[in-house]
C-alpha positions as CSV (number, residue, x, y, z in Angstrom):
1,M,0.0,0.0,0.0
2,D,1.4,3.4,-1.0
3,N,1.2,6.2,1.5
4,L,1.1,10.0,1.2
5,K,3.3,12.0,3.5
6,T,1.7,15.2,4.7
7,Q,2.3,17.4,7.8
8,G,4.2,14.7,9.6
9,I,1.7,11.9,9.0
10,S,1.6,8.9,6.6
11,L,-1.7,8.5,4.9
12,P,-2.5,5.2,3.1
13,K,-3.7,5.9,-0.4
14,L,-6.6,3.4,0.0
15,G,-8.8,3.6,3.1
16,L,-12.2,2.5,4.3
17,G,-15.1,5.0,4.3
18,T,-17.8,4.4,6.9
19,F,-20.6,6.8,6.2
20,R,-24.0,5.2,6.7
21,M,-22.4,2.2,8.5
22,E,-23.6,1.9,12.1
23,G,-23.8,-0.5,15.1
24,D,-22.9,-4.2,14.7
25,A,-22.8,-3.9,10.9
26,C,-20.1,-1.2,11.2
27,L,-18.2,-3.2,13.8
28,A,-18.1,-6.2,11.5
29,A,-17.1,-4.2,8.5
30,V,-14.2,-2.5,10.2
31,E,-13.0,-5.8,11.8
32,S,-13.1,-7.4,8.3
33,A,-11.2,-4.5,6.7
34,L,-8.5,-4.5,9.4
35,S,-8.1,-8.3,9.0
36,L,-7.6,-7.8,5.2
37,G,-4.9,-5.2,5.8
38,Y,-6.7,-1.9,5.6
39,R,-4.9,0.6,7.8
40,H,-6.8,3.8,7.0
41,I,-10.2,4.2,8.6
42,D,-12.3,7.3,8.0
43,T,-15.2,8.3,10.3
44,A,-16.9,11.5,11.7
45,E,-19.0,12.5,14.6
46,M,-22.0,12.9,12.3
47,Y,-21.7,9.2,11.2
48,A,-22.7,8.0,14.7
49,N,-20.4,5.0,14.4
50,E,-17.3,6.0,16.2
51,E,-18.2,3.7,19.1
52,A,-18.5,0.7,16.8
53,I,-15.2,1.7,15.1
54,G,-13.4,2.0,18.4
55,A,-14.6,-1.5,19.4
56,A,-13.4,-2.9,16.1
57,I,-10.0,-1.3,16.5
58,A,-9.7,-2.6,20.0
59,A,-10.7,-6.1,19.0
60,S,-8.3,-6.2,16.0
61,R,-5.2,-5.7,18.1
62,V,-3.5,-3.9,15.2
63,P,-0.7,-1.9,16.7
64,R,-1.8,1.8,17.0
65,G,1.3,3.0,15.2
66,E,0.3,1.0,12.1
67,L,-3.2,2.5,12.0
68,H,-4.4,5.8,10.5
69,V,-7.7,7.1,11.9
70,T,-9.5,10.2,10.6
71,T,-12.5,11.8,12.3
72,K,-14.3,15.1,11.7
73,V,-16.1,17.9,13.5
74,W,-19.6,18.7,12.3
75,Y,-20.2,22.2,10.8
76,E,-22.6,23.1,13.6
77,N,-19.8,22.7,16.1
78,L,-17.3,25.2,14.6
79,K,-16.7,27.3,17.7
80,P,-13.7,26.7,19.9
81,D,-15.5,25.3,23.0
82,A,-17.8,23.2,20.8
83,I,-14.8,21.9,18.8
84,H,-13.0,20.7,22.0
85,R,-16.2,19.1,23.3
86,A,-16.8,17.3,20.0
87,F,-13.3,16.1,19.8
88,D,-13.3,14.8,23.4
89,A,-16.5,12.9,22.7
90,S,-15.0,11.4,19.5
91,L,-11.8,10.3,21.2
92,K,-13.7,8.6,24.0
93,K,-16.0,6.7,21.6
94,L,-13.0,5.7,19.5
95,R,-11.2,4.4,22.6
96,L,-8.0,6.1,21.5
97,D,-5.6,8.5,23.1
98,H,-5.2,10.4,19.8
99,V,-6.4,10.5,16.2
100,D,-4.1,10.9,13.2
101,L,-6.2,13.5,11.4
102,Y,-9.0,15.8,12.6
103,L,-11.0,17.5,9.9
104,V,-13.6,20.3,9.6
105,H,-16.3,18.1,8.0
106,W,-18.1,20.9,6.1
107,P,-17.5,24.7,6.1
108,S,-20.0,27.0,7.8
109,K,-20.9,30.5,6.6
110,A,-21.0,31.5,10.3
111,A,-17.5,30.2,11.1
112,N,-14.7,32.5,12.4
113,W,-12.0,30.6,10.6
114,G,-9.2,32.2,12.7
115,A,-10.8,30.9,15.9
116,V,-11.6,27.5,14.3
117,F,-8.1,26.8,13.2
118,E,-6.6,28.1,16.4
119,A,-8.8,25.5,18.3
120,L,-7.7,22.8,15.9
121,M,-4.0,23.8,16.4
122,E,-4.4,23.6,20.1
123,L,-5.6,19.9,19.7
124,K,-2.5,19.3,17.6
125,E,-0.1,20.9,20.0
126,E,-1.6,18.9,22.8
127,G,-0.9,15.7,20.9
128,C,-4.6,14.9,20.7
129,T,-4.4,14.8,16.9
130,R,-1.3,14.3,14.8
131,A,-2.6,16.6,12.0
132,I,-5.5,18.8,11.1
133,G,-7.3,19.3,7.8
134,V,-10.5,20.2,6.0
135,A,-13.3,18.6,4.0
136,N,-15.5,20.0,1.3
137,F,-13.5,23.2,1.0
138,P,-13.5,24.9,-2.5
139,T,-10.4,26.8,-3.5
140,A,-11.6,30.1,-2.1
141,L,-11.9,28.7,1.4
142,L,-8.6,26.7,1.0
143,K,-6.9,30.0,0.2
144,T,-8.4,31.6,3.4
145,A,-7.2,28.6,5.5
146,I,-3.8,28.2,3.9
147,E,-2.7,31.6,2.8
148,D,-4.5,34.0,5.2
149,I,-4.6,32.0,8.4
150,K,-1.5,29.8,7.5
151,A,-3.1,26.7,9.0
152,P,-1.1,23.5,8.5
153,I,-3.7,21.8,6.4
154,A,-2.8,18.1,5.9
155,C,-5.5,17.3,3.3
156,N,-8.8,18.4,1.7
157,Q,-11.4,15.6,1.6
158,V,-13.9,16.1,-1.2
159,E,-16.1,14.1,-3.5
160,Y,-13.9,13.1,-6.5
161,H,-14.4,10.4,-9.1
162,A,-14.3,9.7,-12.8
163,M,-17.6,11.5,-13.3
164,L,-16.7,14.7,-11.5
165,D,-14.2,17.3,-12.4
166,Q,-12.0,18.5,-9.5
167,S,-9.2,20.0,-11.6
168,K,-9.3,23.4,-10.0
169,V,-9.1,22.1,-6.4
170,L,-6.5,19.5,-7.5
171,A,-4.3,22.1,-9.1
172,Y,-4.4,24.3,-6.0
173,L,-3.7,21.5,-3.6
174,A,-0.8,20.2,-5.8
175,A,0.8,23.6,-5.8
176,K,0.8,23.5,-2.0
177,S,1.8,19.8,-1.8
178,I,-1.4,19.0,0.0
179,P,-3.2,15.7,-0.7
180,L,-6.8,15.3,-1.8
181,V,-8.7,12.5,-0.2
182,A,-11.5,11.4,-2.4
183,Y,-14.8,10.3,-0.9
184,C,-17.6,8.8,-3.0
185,P,-14.8,7.5,-5.3
186,L,-17.2,5.0,-6.9
187,A,-19.9,7.6,-7.5
188,Q,-22.3,5.7,-5.2
189,G,-22.5,2.7,-7.6
190,R,-22.9,4.6,-10.8
191,F,-19.8,3.0,-12.4
192,A,-21.2,-0.5,-12.5
193,T,-23.1,0.1,-15.8
194,D,-20.8,2.7,-17.4
195,P,-19.8,1.4,-20.8
196,V,-16.4,3.1,-21.0
197,L,-15.2,1.8,-17.6
198,S,-16.7,-1.6,-18.3
199,E,-14.8,-1.9,-21.5
200,I,-11.5,-0.9,-19.8
201,G,-12.3,-3.3,-17.0
202,A,-12.9,-6.2,-19.5
203,K,-9.4,-5.5,-20.9
204,H,-7.8,-5.9,-17.5
205,N,-10.1,-8.7,-16.2
206,A,-11.5,-6.2,-13.7
207,T,-14.8,-4.5,-12.9
208,A,-15.7,-0.9,-13.9
209,A,-15.5,0.1,-10.3
210,Q,-12.0,-1.3,-9.9
211,V,-10.9,0.7,-12.9
212,A,-12.4,3.9,-11.5
213,L,-10.7,3.3,-8.2
214,K,-7.3,2.6,-9.7
215,W,-7.6,5.7,-11.9
216,L,-7.9,7.8,-8.7
217,V,-5.1,6.2,-6.6
218,D,-2.8,6.3,-9.6
219,Q,-2.9,10.1,-9.4
220,D,-0.1,11.9,-7.5
221,G,-1.3,13.3,-4.2
222,V,-4.7,11.5,-4.2
223,A,-6.1,9.0,-1.7
224,A,-9.5,7.3,-1.8
225,I,-11.8,6.1,0.9
226,P,-14.5,3.9,-0.7
227,K,-17.3,2.7,1.6
228,A,-17.4,-1.0,1.6
229,S,-19.4,-2.9,4.2
230,R,-19.1,-6.4,2.6
231,R,-15.8,-8.3,2.8
232,E,-16.1,-9.1,-1.0
233,S,-16.2,-5.4,-1.8
234,Q,-13.3,-4.7,0.5
235,E,-11.2,-7.3,-1.2
236,A,-12.3,-6.1,-4.6
237,N,-11.1,-2.6,-3.7
238,L,-7.7,-3.9,-2.6
239,D,-7.5,-5.9,-5.8
240,A,-8.0,-2.7,-7.8
241,L,-4.5,-1.7,-6.7
242,K,-3.1,-4.5,-8.9
243,I,-4.5,-3.1,-12.1
244,T,-2.0,-1.4,-14.5
245,L,-3.9,1.2,-16.5
246,D,-2.2,2.5,-19.7
247,D,-2.3,5.9,-21.4
248,A,-5.1,4.8,-23.7
249,D,-7.2,3.9,-20.7
250,R,-6.5,7.2,-19.0
251,R,-7.4,9.1,-22.2
252,K,-10.8,7.3,-22.4
253,I,-11.5,8.1,-18.7
254,A,-10.4,11.7,-19.2
255,A,-12.9,12.1,-22.1
256,M,-15.9,10.9,-19.9
257,P,-18.4,13.6,-18.9
258,K,-17.4,15.1,-15.5
259,N,-20.5,16.7,-14.2
260,I,-22.1,14.3,-11.7
261,R,-22.0,15.4,-8.1
262,C,-23.5,12.8,-5.7
263,V,-23.3,14.9,-2.5
264,D,-24.6,18.4,-2.5
265,P,-26.5,19.3,0.7
266,A,-28.3,22.6,1.2
267,F,-25.5,23.8,3.5
268,A,-22.8,23.0,1.0
269,P,-20.4,25.9,-0.1
270,A,-20.4,27.4,-3.6
271,W,-18.4,24.8,-5.5
272,D,-15.6,25.8,-7.8
């Protein structure tokens, strides 16, 4: 498994997303992923599954130093006191003494970004999180965080897949040597019937989804966190790493329409 180095942490390029996984099903999925060799687990306070993930990590006995855990603070909690409360609650549920990465889950129009990043930096300086970052930040907000506030952003986690153009955010992050972590990397199942990806998959004895996933993790500075609750899906995502795409494959994927956004809630920022 390749890793991305950022702000003093090592981020495996393929992780396990856990949105909409709860309770015993989440516990079983994370236990399965860890047994298969996954070492990057992504969660958030809003997912209501940190307790199950904490139990799975404890049961796995994977050495803490081998594991990367990301969690996130919800956009309604972006005041210093609320950030600290939310973080403490997440850490307790996860049964950990620190997380590797703590992210702002979504931006808020009401946020005082100087105060937000000051609170996040306090958590980092206290050793509670090894790094801090953001999610769902378009380039205008990235510039505020990175250039104006000078926050040590370790990543920007955004929706990114073969049907959505993220070239503007990617270019900005690349110029700053900051990774992009792609959520919804399989476009919530939309790739299964895509003729272009299916044709490429047939050439490589792979599925369309595996091709789409390998296309992402082949990119410099990009990690992906597909949600996979079934062991078969987790194995298939790991097997995607074995595919070798060629330039012709990449040209075909580049030519696909890139206008499908799966996640766009009412509170989302103005996208680039």
